[in-house]
N, C-alpha and C positions, 0 to 999 in steps of 0.2 A: 504493500500500500504506500503510495507516494503521499507524504504528509501534506504536500502543497494542496491536495484536494480539499482539505478541511482547514486550511490556513488562510484566513482573510487578512491582510495587512494591512488592507487593506490593504497595501498594495502590497505583503505576505500575508493585509488582511490580508490575510494579506501580509504576511511578513515580507512581503515583497522581496524580490531580489534587490530591492532598494538597499538591502543590507550590505552592498558593496560600497566602499567609501567614494565620495565624490572628491575630485581634486580641484574643482573650480575655485579660484581665488578672487575672481573679479566680478562675482555676481552679487547684486544687492539683495539681501534677504529682508523681507518686510511682512507686515500683517496682511493676510489675504482673505480672512474670514470676515464678511461684512455684518451678517446678522443671521440668527437661526430661522429657517423657513418653517420648521415644525411648530405647531400650536398646542400640541398636547401629546399624550402618550401614543407612541407608534409601535406596531409590531409587523414586520415583513419577513417572509421566508424566501429563500433562494435555492434553486437547484445548482449544484456545482459539478462540473465535468472537468476531468483531467485527461488530456490526450494520452492515449495508450493505456489507460486504466479502465477496467470494466466497471459498469455501474456508475451511479451518481451519488454524491453526498448531499447534505442539506445544511443550510445555514439560516439562522434566525437573527435578525437585527432588531433590537428593542431600544427605543428612545424614551427616556423618562425625564422630562423637564422638571427642574426644581425638586429633584430627589432630596436635596438638602437646600436650605435657603441660598438662592443665587447660584446653585450648582446643578448641572444636568448629568445624568448617568447614561453612558452609551454602552450597551451590552451586545455581545456577539457570541453565539453558540453554534458550533459546526460539528457535524458527526458523520461518520460512515463506518458501518460495521462496528468493530471494537474500539475505534479511534474517536476521541473527542478533543476539540480545541475550543476553549472558552476564553474570551477576552472581555475586559471591562475597563472603562476610563471614566473618571470623575473630572468634569471640566467646568470652566466658568460658563454660565448659561448664555451670556451675551457674546463672549469673545472666543470661546473654545480653548482658552488657555488651560493647560492641564494642571491638575493638583496631584493626581496619582493614576496609576494604571496597573493592570495585572493580566497575565496570560497563563493559562494552565493547559498543558498537553497531557492526555491520559490514554493509555493502552490497557483496556480491561483484561485482555487475554494474558498479557505479560505482567500485569499489576504495576506497570510503570506510571509515574506521575512526576512531571517537572513543572515548577512554577517560576515565572519571571515577573518581577515587579519593578515599577519605577515610582519613586516619590520625589516630588519637586520642592526644593527649598527656595520658594519665591522665585525671583528672576535670576538667581545666582548660580545654582547648581542642581543636579539631579543625581539621586542615589539609585543605582541599578543592583538588583539582587536576583540571584538564580539559586534555586534549591531543588535538587532531584531526589531528596530523601536520604542521600548518602553524603552529599557535600553541599555546603552553602557558600556562595561566593558573593562578595559585595564590592562594587566599584563606584566611585564618584566622578562625574564629568561636569566641567563648567558649561553653562548654557551661554548662548550668544550674547555678547555685550554690545551696547551701542558704540558706533564709531562714525567717522566721517562718511563712510560709504553706506552704512546701514544704521542710520540714527534711530530707527524704531524697529529693531529686528524682532521677528516672531518665531516661535517654535511650537510645533504641534506634535502630539503623541501619535505613534503608529496606530494605536487602537481607535483613533478618531478619524482616520483617513477617509473612509467612505462618507462620513458626515461632513467632513471638511469640503469635499467636492460640491456639496449641495449649497454651501453658503458663500461661495466666491462670486465674483462679478461675472455673471453668465451672459457674455456677449462675444460675438465672433472676434477673434484676434487678441482677446485679453491674455496677458502673460505676466508672470511674476515668479518669485522664488521664495522659499521659506526653509527653515531648519526642521528636519524630520528626526524625531527622537525615537529610537527603537531598542528594545531589549529582547533578543531571541537567542540568548546564550552568549552573544557578543555585543556588549553595549556600544552603541554608535549614535552620533549626531551628524546627519548628512544634509547636504544642500540638495534640494529637489526643485526643479523648474516645472512650472505648471503653465499650460496653454489651453484656452478654450478654442477649439478648432471650428466646428460647424454644427448646424442643426441637421439631424437626420432621423429617418424613421427606423425604429427598431422593434422587431417582433420577439417576444419572450413568452413563456407559458402563461403569464398573467395577462397577456394581450399585446396590442400594438400601441407604441408610444412615439410621440415626437420628442426627441431628446437633444441635449447638448453633449457633444463628444469632447471629453477633456483628456488631455495628454499629460502624463507625468514623465519626467525624464531626469536621469542622472547619467552623465557621461554618455555611453552608447546603448543604454538600456531604456526602452520605452514601454509604458503600460497605459491602458486606457480605462476610463470610467465614463459610463453614459448615465446622465441624470435626466429625469423627466423635465421637459421645458415648462410644464404647468406646475403651479404651486401644489404641494410643498416640495417640489423638486426631488422626489425620491430617487434613490439609486436604482436604475433599471437593469444595468448590465455592467460587468467589469471583465477585463481580459488581462491577466497577469501571467507572463510567460505562456505555458501551455494550459493554464487553468482559466475556465470561463464560468462566471457567476451570472445567473439569469433570474430575474424576479418571477416567483411562482405564485405568490399570494400575498394580499394585504389583509391582515387580520384586524387592524384598527387604523 
């Protein structure tokens, strides 16, 4: 079983292969999330297909605004056979700035369980922890600081990726870059470039949608997320390497 089938990183949602470091030194990183398009609790399920792997997995994304005062919880639960991949991020309700996140991989057949967490110490640093039940590792990384090139830098957690795409400036040609914070066993803070390309029609199990196609890029790797052009701009489809996520049902 290829774990990518149940890994959203969203862009590894999606631990994305964004996990390779970007070497770009001349890119301005800035805030790209404008405002949350969701108005209440949302639950959506996705079929997940991995090229070369038989059968499909399933992922559920749950949005809980104001789970705590001023904070929204973003939950992701993916599964296929004995494998489960659960992620959660607690973020600022208005800006998507992260307070904490976690990701848990489980193999019920082998009894394996690995937990990755990130806790954010304000705008200064992030603490990354990995615990596989045998060994616990902890690492601290500095978060982006303002400078002359990026006076208002922004960082977003890997677990918020699919929600992040819904709240950017959805217009053809929009492009920007931000710092992507990820912990999947190797703590990293990466520069990711985002571009809104075009509107196009997309058919998925849940129906046919007019969407915005959004490209994420780091160095020579490119991934795509399609979000509904109509409010509340739900994620309709994503393609990350050989993995495809398609909206199957909207529960709320």
